[in-house]
Structures are given as C-alpha cells and as structure tokens.
PyMOL commands that place a pseudoatom at each C-alpha (Angstrom):
pseudoatom trace, name=CA, resn=MET, resi=1, chain=A, elem=C, hetatm=0, pos=[-3.810, 17.562, 18.773]
pseudoatom trace, name=CA, resn=LYS, resi=2, chain=A, elem=C, hetatm=0, pos=[-1.534, 14.453, 18.789]
pseudoatom trace, name=CA, resn=GLU, resi=3, chain=A, elem=C, hetatm=0, pos=[-1.763, 14.043, 22.519]
pseudoatom trace, name=CA, resn=ASN, resi=4, chain=A, elem=C, hetatm=0, pos=[-5.550, 14.242, 22.384]
pseudoatom trace, name=CA, resn=GLU, resi=5, chain=A, elem=C, hetatm=0, pos=[-5.604, 11.467, 19.657]
pseudoatom trace, name=CA, resn=ASN, resi=6, chain=A, elem=C, hetatm=0, pos=[-3.482, 9.331, 21.584]
pseudoatom trace, name=CA, resn=GLN, resi=7, chain=A, elem=C, hetatm=0, pos=[-5.598, 9.532, 24.839]
pseudoatom trace, name=CA, resn=GLU, resi=8, chain=A, elem=C, hetatm=0, pos=[-8.873, 8.781, 22.553]
pseudoatom trace, name=CA, resn=LEU, resi=9, chain=A, elem=C, hetatm=0, pos=[-7.011, 5.730, 21.268]
pseudoatom trace, name=CA, resn=TYR, resi=10, chain=A, elem=C, hetatm=0, pos=[-5.988, 4.652, 24.631]
pseudoatom trace, name=CA, resn=ALA, resi=11, chain=A, elem=C, hetatm=0, pos=[-9.622, 4.959, 25.943]
pseudoatom trace, name=CA, resn=LYS, resi=12, chain=A, elem=C, hetatm=0, pos=[-10.804, 2.853, 23.165]
pseudoatom trace, name=CA, resn=PHE, resi=13, chain=A, elem=C, hetatm=0, pos=[-8.236, 0.412, 23.817]
pseudoatom trace, name=CA, resn=VAL, resi=14, chain=A, elem=C, hetatm=0, pos=[-9.467, 0.034, 27.727]
pseudoatom trace, name=CA, resn=GLU, resi=15, chain=A, elem=C, hetatm=0, pos=[-12.888, -0.077, 26.581]
pseudoatom trace, name=CA, resn=THR, resi=16, chain=A, elem=C, hetatm=0, pos=[-11.992, -2.891, 24.054]
pseudoatom trace, name=CA, resn=TYR, resi=17, chain=A, elem=C, hetatm=0, pos=[-9.992, -4.789, 26.614]
pseudoatom trace, name=CA, resn=LEU, resi=18, chain=A, elem=C, hetatm=0, pos=[-12.918, -4.735, 29.079]
pseudoatom trace, name=CA, resn=HIS, resi=19, chain=A, elem=C, hetatm=0, pos=[-15.404, -5.901, 26.650]
pseudoatom trace, name=CA, resn=THR, resi=20, chain=A, elem=C, hetatm=0, pos=[-13.604, -7.861, 24.280]
pseudoatom trace, name=CA, resn=PHE, resi=21, chain=A, elem=C, hetatm=0, pos=[-10.162, -9.475, 25.418]
pseudoatom trace, name=CA, resn=LYS, resi=22, chain=A, elem=C, hetatm=0, pos=[-11.572, -10.063, 28.799]
pseudoatom trace, name=CA, resn=TYR, resi=23, chain=A, elem=C, hetatm=0, pos=[-14.524, -11.987, 27.171]
pseudoatom trace, name=CA, resn=LEU, resi=24, chain=A, elem=C, hetatm=0, pos=[-12.189, -13.857, 24.932]
pseudoatom trace, name=CA, resn=GLY, resi=25, chain=A, elem=C, hetatm=0, pos=[-10.212, -14.966, 28.086]
pseudoatom trace, name=CA, resn=GLU, resi=26, chain=A, elem=C, hetatm=0, pos=[-13.470, -16.085, 29.821]
pseudoatom trace, name=CA, resn=LEU, resi=27, chain=A, elem=C, hetatm=0, pos=[-14.247, -17.998, 26.716]
pseudoatom trace, name=CA, resn=VAL, resi=28, chain=A, elem=C, hetatm=0, pos=[-11.181, -19.950, 26.373]
pseudoatom trace, name=CA, resn=SER, resi=29, chain=A, elem=C, hetatm=0, pos=[-11.048, -20.797, 30.109]
pseudoatom trace, name=CA, resn=ALA, resi=30, chain=A, elem=C, hetatm=0, pos=[-14.637, -21.851, 30.457]
pseudoatom trace, name=CA, resn=GLY, resi=31, chain=A, elem=C, hetatm=0, pos=[-13.914, -25.544, 30.190]
pseudoatom trace, name=CA, resn=SER, resi=32, chain=A, elem=C, hetatm=0, pos=[-10.745, -25.440, 32.536]
pseudoatom trace, name=CA, resn=GLU, resi=33, chain=A, elem=C, hetatm=0, pos=[-13.026, -23.656, 35.363]
pseudoatom trace, name=CA, resn=THR, resi=34, chain=A, elem=C, hetatm=0, pos=[-15.138, -26.825, 35.594]
pseudoatom trace, name=CA, resn=TYR, resi=35, chain=A, elem=C, hetatm=0, pos=[-11.909, -28.804, 36.830]
pseudoatom trace, name=CA, resn=GLN, resi=36, chain=A, elem=C, hetatm=0, pos=[-10.987, -25.708, 38.892]
pseudoatom trace, name=CA, resn=LEU, resi=37, chain=A, elem=C, hetatm=0, pos=[-7.787, -24.777, 36.784]
pseudoatom trace, name=CA, resn=SER, resi=38, chain=A, elem=C, hetatm=0, pos=[-6.737, -21.711, 35.166]
pseudoatom trace, name=CA, resn=PHE, resi=39, chain=A, elem=C, hetatm=0, pos=[-6.490, -21.936, 31.460]
pseudoatom trace, name=CA, resn=GLU, resi=40, chain=A, elem=C, hetatm=0, pos=[-2.699, -21.732, 31.527]
pseudoatom trace, name=CA, resn=THR, resi=41, chain=A, elem=C, hetatm=0, pos=[-2.496, -24.782, 34.062]
pseudoatom trace, name=CA, resn=TYR, resi=42, chain=A, elem=C, hetatm=0, pos=[-4.935, -26.480, 31.425]
pseudoatom trace, name=CA, resn=LEU, resi=43, chain=A, elem=C, hetatm=0, pos=[-2.187, -25.776, 28.602]
pseudoatom trace, name=CA, resn=LEU, resi=44, chain=A, elem=C, hetatm=0, pos=[0.322, -27.192, 30.831]
pseudoatom trace, name=CA, resn=LEU, resi=45, chain=A, elem=C, hetatm=0, pos=[-2.042, -30.256, 31.400]
pseudoatom trace, name=CA, resn=HIS, resi=46, chain=A, elem=C, hetatm=0, pos=[-2.638, -30.502, 27.743]
pseudoatom trace, name=CA, resn=LEU, resi=47, chain=A, elem=C, hetatm=0, pos=[0.977, -30.501, 26.944]
pseudoatom trace, name=CA, resn=ILE, resi=48, chain=A, elem=C, hetatm=0, pos=[1.751, -33.108, 29.495]
pseudoatom trace, name=CA, resn=SER, resi=49, chain=A, elem=C, hetatm=0, pos=[-1.095, -35.474, 28.283]
pseudoatom trace, name=CA, resn=GLN, resi=50, chain=A, elem=C, hetatm=0, pos=[0.446, -35.137, 24.800]
pseudoatom trace, name=CA, resn=HIS, resi=51, chain=A, elem=C, hetatm=0, pos=[4.074, -36.163, 25.856]
pseudoatom trace, name=CA, resn=SER, resi=52, chain=A, elem=C, hetatm=0, pos=[3.467, -38.066, 29.255]
pseudoatom trace, name=CA, resn=GLY, resi=53, chain=A, elem=C, hetatm=0, pos=[6.697, -39.042, 30.989]
pseudoatom trace, name=CA, resn=GLU, resi=54, chain=A, elem=C, hetatm=0, pos=[8.724, -37.213, 28.591]
pseudoatom trace, name=CA, resn=TYR, resi=55, chain=A, elem=C, hetatm=0, pos=[9.094, -33.681, 30.080]
pseudoatom trace, name=CA, resn=THR, resi=56, chain=A, elem=C, hetatm=0, pos=[10.571, -32.377, 33.208]
pseudoatom trace, name=CA, resn=MET, resi=57, chain=A, elem=C, hetatm=0, pos=[9.587, -29.018, 34.683]
pseudoatom trace, name=CA, resn=GLY, resi=58, chain=A, elem=C, hetatm=0, pos=[12.632, -27.521, 33.074]
pseudoatom trace, name=CA, resn=ASP, resi=59, chain=A, elem=C, hetatm=0, pos=[11.465, -28.938, 29.621]
pseudoatom trace, name=CA, resn=VAL, resi=60, chain=A, elem=C, hetatm=0, pos=[7.845, -27.553, 30.329]
pseudoatom trace, name=CA, resn=ALA, resi=61, chain=A, elem=C, hetatm=0, pos=[9.262, -24.062, 31.350]
pseudoatom trace, name=CA, resn=ARG, resi=62, chain=A, elem=C, hetatm=0, pos=[11.433, -23.855, 27.900]
pseudoatom trace, name=CA, resn=ILE, resi=63, chain=A, elem=C, hetatm=0, pos=[8.610, -25.058, 25.748]
pseudoatom trace, name=CA, resn=GLN, resi=64, chain=A, elem=C, hetatm=0, pos=[6.188, -22.501, 27.188]
pseudoatom trace, name=CA, resn=ARG, resi=65, chain=A, elem=C, hetatm=0, pos=[8.934, -19.828, 27.580]
pseudoatom trace, name=CA, resn=THR, resi=66, chain=A, elem=C, hetatm=0, pos=[8.267, -19.031, 30.996]
pseudoatom trace, name=CA, resn=SER, resi=67, chain=A, elem=C, hetatm=0, pos=[10.380, -19.413, 34.271]
pseudoatom trace, name=CA, resn=LYS, resi=68, chain=A, elem=C, hetatm=0, pos=[10.494, -22.544, 36.041]
pseudoatom trace, name=CA, resn=SER, resi=69, chain=A, elem=C, hetatm=0, pos=[9.056, -21.048, 39.222]
pseudoatom trace, name=CA, resn=ALA, resi=70, chain=A, elem=C, hetatm=0, pos=[5.700, -20.426, 37.170]
pseudoatom trace, name=CA, resn=VAL, resi=71, chain=A, elem=C, hetatm=0, pos=[5.728, -23.737, 36.084]
pseudoatom trace, name=CA, resn=ALA, resi=72, chain=A, elem=C, hetatm=0, pos=[6.380, -25.074, 39.549]
pseudoatom trace, name=CA, resn=ARG, resi=73, chain=A, elem=C, hetatm=0, pos=[3.188, -23.334, 40.721]
pseudoatom trace, name=CA, resn=GLN, resi=74, chain=A, elem=C, hetatm=0, pos=[1.116, -24.901, 38.033]
pseudoatom trace, name=CA, resn=ILE, resi=75, chain=A, elem=C, hetatm=0, pos=[2.578, -28.385, 38.765]
pseudoatom trace, name=CA, resn=THR, resi=76, chain=A, elem=C, hetatm=0, pos=[1.822, -27.942, 42.235]
pseudoatom trace, name=CA, resn=THR, resi=77, chain=A, elem=C, hetatm=0, pos=[-1.751, -27.501, 41.323]
pseudoatom trace, name=CA, resn=LEU, resi=78, chain=A, elem=C, hetatm=0, pos=[-1.792, -30.299, 39.091]
pseudoatom trace, name=CA, resn=LEU, resi=79, chain=A, elem=C, hetatm=0, pos=[-0.015, -32.432, 41.532]
pseudoatom trace, name=CA, resn=LYS, resi=80, chain=A, elem=C, hetatm=0, pos=[-2.659, -31.367, 44.293]
pseudoatom trace, name=CA, resn=ARG, resi=81, chain=A, elem=C, hetatm=0, pos=[-5.807, -32.296, 42.135]
pseudoatom trace, name=CA, resn=LYS, resi=82, chain=A, elem=C, hetatm=0, pos=[-3.869, -35.724, 41.525]
pseudoatom trace, name=CA, resn=PHE, resi=83, chain=A, elem=C, hetatm=0, pos=[-3.901, -34.813, 37.519]
pseudoatom trace, name=CA, resn=VAL, resi=84, chain=A, elem=C, hetatm=0, pos=[-0.084, -35.430, 37.199]
pseudoatom trace, name=CA, resn=ILE, resi=85, chain=A, elem=C, hetatm=0, pos=[2.583, -37.329, 39.072]
pseudoatom trace, name=CA, resn=GLN, resi=86, chain=A, elem=C, hetatm=0, pos=[6.435, -37.034, 38.764]
pseudoatom trace, name=CA, resn=ASP, resi=87, chain=A, elem=C, hetatm=0, pos=[8.432, -40.201, 38.061]
pseudoatom trace, name=CA, resn=VAL, resi=88, chain=A, elem=C, hetatm=0, pos=[12.182, -40.125, 39.268]
pseudoatom trace, name=CA, resn=ASP, resi=89, chain=A, elem=C, hetatm=0, pos=[14.583, -41.081, 36.502]
pseudoatom trace, name=CA, resn=PRO, resi=90, chain=A, elem=C, hetatm=0, pos=[16.270, -44.120, 37.229]
pseudoatom trace, name=CA, resn=THR, resi=91, chain=A, elem=C, hetatm=0, pos=[19.488, -42.930, 35.712]
pseudoatom trace, name=CA, resn=ASP, resi=92, chain=A, elem=C, hetatm=0, pos=[19.347, -39.346, 37.537]
pseudoatom trace, name=CA, resn=ARG, resi=93, chain=A, elem=C, hetatm=0, pos=[17.472, -39.225, 40.693]
pseudoatom trace, name=CA, resn=ARG, resi=94, chain=A, elem=C, hetatm=0, pos=[17.470, -35.608, 40.614]
pseudoatom trace, name=CA, resn=VAL, resi=95, chain=A, elem=C, hetatm=0, pos=[15.291, -35.609, 37.342]
pseudoatom trace, name=CA, resn=ARG, resi=96, chain=A, elem=C, hetatm=0, pos=[11.475, -36.063, 37.687]
pseudoatom trace, name=CA, resn=HIS, resi=97, chain=A, elem=C, hetatm=0, pos=[9.387, -36.512, 34.627]
pseudoatom trace, name=CA, resn=LEU, resi=98, chain=A, elem=C, hetatm=0, pos=[5.797, -35.274, 34.362]
pseudoatom trace, name=CA, resn=ARG, resi=99, chain=A, elem=C, hetatm=0, pos=[3.194, -38.070, 33.855]
pseudoatom trace, name=CA, resn=ILE, resi=100, chain=A, elem=C, hetatm=0, pos=[-0.538, -37.540, 33.499]
pseudoatom trace, name=CA, resn=THR, resi=101, chain=A, elem=C, hetatm=0, pos=[-2.804, -39.612, 35.536]
pseudoatom trace, name=CA, resn=PRO, resi=102, chain=A, elem=C, hetatm=0, pos=[-6.265, -41.262, 34.635]
pseudoatom trace, name=CA, resn=ALA, resi=103, chain=A, elem=C, hetatm=0, pos=[-7.873, -38.278, 36.473]
pseudoatom trace, name=CA, resn=GLY, resi=104, chain=A, elem=C, hetatm=0, pos=[-5.781, -35.845, 34.488]
pseudoatom trace, name=CA, resn=ARG, resi=105, chain=A, elem=C, hetatm=0, pos=[-6.345, -37.167, 31.165]
pseudoatom trace, name=CA, resn=GLU, resi=106, chain=A, elem=C, hetatm=0, pos=[-10.227, -37.288, 32.104]
pseudoatom trace, name=CA, resn=ALA, resi=107, chain=A, elem=C, hetatm=0, pos=[-9.864, -33.476, 32.856]
pseudoatom trace, name=CA, resn=ASP, resi=108, chain=A, elem=C, hetatm=0, pos=[-7.718, -32.739, 29.624]
pseudoatom trace, name=CA, resn=GLN, resi=109, chain=A, elem=C, hetatm=0, pos=[-10.113, -34.518, 27.619]
pseudoatom trace, name=CA, resn=GLY, resi=110, chain=A, elem=C, hetatm=0, pos=[-13.261, -32.590, 29.251]
pseudoatom trace, name=CA, resn=ILE, resi=111, chain=A, elem=C, hetatm=0, pos=[-11.731, -29.231, 28.950]
pseudoatom trace, name=CA, resn=THR, resi=112, chain=A, elem=C, hetatm=0, pos=[-10.269, -29.827, 25.497]
pseudoatom trace, name=CA, resn=THR, resi=113, chain=A, elem=C, hetatm=0, pos=[-14.008, -30.826, 24.336]
pseudoatom trace, name=CA, resn=ARG, resi=114, chain=A, elem=C, hetatm=0, pos=[-15.759, -28.043, 26.121]
pseudoatom trace, name=CA, resn=ASN, resi=115, chain=A, elem=C, hetatm=0, pos=[-13.055, -25.399, 24.651]
pseudoatom trace, name=CA, resn=SER, resi=116, chain=A, elem=C, hetatm=0, pos=[-13.739, -27.020, 21.072]
pseudoatom trace, name=CA, resn=GLU, resi=117, chain=A, elem=C, hetatm=0, pos=[-17.376, -26.785, 21.333]
pseudoatom trace, name=CA, resn=GLU, resi=118, chain=A, elem=C, hetatm=0, pos=[-16.899, -22.915, 22.380]
pseudoatom trace, name=CA, resn=PHE, resi=119, chain=A, elem=C, hetatm=0, pos=[-14.777, -22.324, 19.614]
pseudoatom trace, name=CA, resn=THR, resi=120, chain=A, elem=C, hetatm=0, pos=[-16.917, -24.089, 17.248]
pseudoatom trace, name=CA, resn=HIS, resi=121, chain=A, elem=C, hetatm=0, pos=[-19.828, -21.837, 18.526]
pseudoatom trace, name=CA, resn=TRP, resi=122, chain=A, elem=C, hetatm=0, pos=[-17.638, -18.798, 17.979]
pseudoatom trace, name=CA, resn=LEU, resi=123, chain=A, elem=C, hetatm=0, pos=[-16.917, -19.992, 14.383]
pseudoatom trace, name=CA, resn=THR, resi=124, chain=A, elem=C, hetatm=0, pos=[-20.616, -20.033, 13.557]
pseudoatom trace, name=CA, resn=VAL, resi=125, chain=A, elem=C, hetatm=0, pos=[-21.255, -16.591, 15.142]
pseudoatom trace, name=CA, resn=PHE, resi=126, chain=A, elem=C, hetatm=0, pos=[-18.264, -14.867, 13.464]
pseudoatom trace, name=CA, resn=GLY, resi=127, chain=A, elem=C, hetatm=0, pos=[-17.700, -17.095, 10.535]
pseudoatom trace, name=CA, resn=ARG, resi=128, chain=A, elem=C, hetatm=0, pos=[-14.320, -18.756, 9.589]
pseudoatom trace, name=CA, resn=GLU, resi=129, chain=A, elem=C, hetatm=0, pos=[-13.167, -15.680, 7.322]
pseudoatom trace, name=CA, resn=GLU, resi=130, chain=A, elem=C, hetatm=0, pos=[-13.346, -13.300, 10.297]
pseudoatom trace, name=CA, resn=ALA, resi=131, chain=A, elem=C, hetatm=0, pos=[-11.345, -15.777, 12.497]
pseudoatom trace, name=CA, resn=VAL, resi=132, chain=A, elem=C, hetatm=0, pos=[-8.612, -16.088, 10.004]
pseudoatom trace, name=CA, resn=ILE, resi=133, chain=A, elem=C, hetatm=0, pos=[-8.499, -12.343, 9.766]
pseudoatom trace, name=CA, resn=MET, resi=134, chain=A, elem=C, hetatm=0, pos=[-8.287, -11.890, 13.437]
pseudoatom trace, name=CA, resn=LEU, resi=135, chain=A, elem=C, hetatm=0, pos=[-5.668, -14.716, 14.192]
pseudoatom trace, name=CA, resn=ASP, resi=136, chain=A, elem=C, hetatm=0, pos=[-3.607, -13.461, 11.129]
pseudoatom trace, name=CA, resn=TYR, resi=137, chain=A, elem=C, hetatm=0, pos=[-3.550, -10.041, 12.636]
pseudoatom trace, name=CA, resn=ILE, resi=138, chain=A, elem=C, hetatm=0, pos=[-2.657, -11.554, 16.395]
pseudoatom trace, name=CA, resn=GLU, resi=139, chain=A, elem=C, hetatm=0, pos=[0.122, -13.598, 14.719]
pseudoatom trace, name=CA, resn=GLN, resi=140, chain=A, elem=C, hetatm=0, pos=[1.518, -10.685, 12.802]
pseudoatom trace, name=CA, resn=PHE, resi=141, chain=A, elem=C, hetatm=0, pos=[1.310, -8.635, 15.986]
pseudoatom trace, name=CA, resn=ASN, resi=142, chain=A, elem=C, hetatm=0, pos=[3.457, -11.272, 18.045]
pseudoatom trace, name=CA, resn=ARG, resi=143, chain=A, elem=C, hetatm=0, pos=[6.094, -11.570, 15.206]
pseudoatom trace, name=CA, resn=ARG, resi=144, chain=A, elem=C, hetatm=0, pos=[6.326, -7.814, 15.417]
pseudoatom trace, name=CA, resn=LEU, resi=145, chain=A, elem=C, hetatm=0, pos=[6.727, -8.051, 19.140]
pseudoatom trace, name=CA, resn=GLU, resi=146, chain=A, elem=C, hetatm=0, pos=[9.335, -11.152, 18.600]
pseudoatom trace, name=CA, resn=ASP, resi=147, chain=A, elem=C, hetatm=0, pos=[11.284, -8.971, 15.907]
pseudoatom trace, name=CA, resn=MET, resi=148, chain=A, elem=C, hetatm=0, pos=[11.718, -6.208, 18.884]
pseudoatom trace, name=CA, resn=GLY, resi=149, chain=A, elem=C, hetatm=0, pos=[13.191, -9.266, 21.134]
pseudoatom trace, name=CA, resn=ILE, resi=150, chain=A, elem=C, hetatm=0, pos=[10.050, -9.112, 23.227]
pseudoatom trace, name=CA, resn=ASN, resi=151, chain=A, elem=C, hetatm=0, pos=[8.628, -12.457, 24.191]
pseudoatom trace, name=CA, resn=GLY, resi=152, chain=A, elem=C, hetatm=0, pos=[5.919, -11.394, 26.481]
pseudoatom trace, name=CA, resn=LEU, resi=153, chain=A, elem=C, hetatm=0, pos=[4.321, -8.810, 28.259]
pseudoatom trace, name=CA, resn=GLU, resi=154, chain=A, elem=C, hetatm=0, pos=[6.931, -8.720, 31.241]
pseudoatom trace, name=CA, resn=ASP, resi=155, chain=A, elem=C, hetatm=0, pos=[9.538, -8.248, 28.349]
pseudoatom trace, name=CA, resn=LEU, resi=156, chain=A, elem=C, hetatm=0, pos=[7.866, -5.494, 27.013]
pseudoatom trace, name=CA, resn=ARG, resi=157, chain=A, elem=C, hetatm=0, pos=[7.538, -3.543, 30.321]
pseudoatom trace, name=CA, resn=HIS, resi=158, chain=A, elem=C, hetatm=0, pos=[10.974, -3.910, 30.891]
pseudoatom trace, name=CA, resn=GLN, resi=159, chain=A, elem=C, hetatm=0, pos=[11.853, -2.333, 27.399]
pseudoatom trace, name=CA, resn=LEU, resi=160, chain=A, elem=C, hetatm=0, pos=[9.661, 0.638, 27.811]
pseudoatom trace, name=CA, resn=PRO, resi=161, chain=A, elem=C, hetatm=0, pos=[11.241, 4.094, 28.646]
pseudoatom trace, name=CA, resn=PRO, resi=162, chain=A, elem=C, hetatm=0, pos=[10.272, 4.964, 32.110]
pseudoatom trace, name=CA, resn=HIS, resi=163, chain=A, elem=C, hetatm=0, pos=[7.094, 7.120, 32.675]
pseudoatom trace, name=CA, resn=GLN, resi=164, chain=A, elem=C, hetatm=0, pos=[8.116, 10.801, 33.047]
pseudoatom trace, name=CA, resn=ASP, resi=165, chain=A, elem=C, hetatm=0, pos=[5.792, 13.513, 34.269]
pseudoatom trace, name=CA, resn=ASP, resi=166, chain=A, elem=C, hetatm=0, pos=[5.499, 16.409, 32.114]
for i in range(1, 166): cmd.bond("trace and resi %d" % i, "trace and resi %d" % (i + 1))
show_as sticks, trace
zoom trace
C-alpha cells in the first residue's frame, strides 16, 4: 500500500511542478526576458549593481554558492550585452573587479521594477498572509536541506542512494 501512496504523491508532485513551480519560475523571470537574460543572470547583475567594483568572479561564486564556471558563463553574457565591465586591480593585475555600466544599471532597474510590479500583483491575488505562509514553508524546507548538508539540487542528487531496480 505504501508504494502506491508514494506513487500517487509523486504524481501530485509532478503535476504541481508542471503547473505551479514552472509558473512561479516564469513569473520571476518575466522582467529579465525583456533584456534577454535568465533570472539567475539578472540576480548576478543586481548583485553587481549593489556592489559595483567591489566583487571579483570568485567573490560572486562564493556569495551565490555556485561554481566559478557557472558565474563565468553568466558574466560572459553580461559582458557581451555590455551590462558590466571588468576593471583590472592596479595592485594585482590578475584580479578583475566587476563594475556595472549605465546600460547594466538601466537593465537592472527595469527588471527590478517589473519584478516588483509582478510581485505586488501576486500579493493582491493571494494576499500577504498566504505569501508569508508559503515563504516560511520554503525557508523551513531550505533549512532542513542545509541541516542535511545539502546546498542545492546537485548536492541532493549526489547524496541520494543509487536507484536499484526491484
């Protein structure tokens, strides 16, 4: 009986993902698509805009808890779009600090405004109380993952036992 219940729960999870989580992903990325950026790349742009000239790629990777190669791909996109530049550190020419350009600041402000408007609309539909409940649950879920030593989906995949056919 338990296996059947697990399968039903999995089916419900997939259905929820397809119709809810996917929608939420589209909701938060709506503003960034206008500037041909992924939401993750926008978040990087926003971080750089808040700390222009302070961070290197390595700093950003540590802050976002991701790899330098993942950050490098996003930085490449921002460089090509001329949203950021890299300033060479005068004391150590190997170090490059990320700085936002006027075009990057415009994109950051445009995306941030659009996302804020979308979120405000979302709050009017669902209400502040529902939003707080949902966010509290997500934070609790994240804390449990962190307690298990999992910092993301890739960590989770590596910690699960290998699938065995019965």
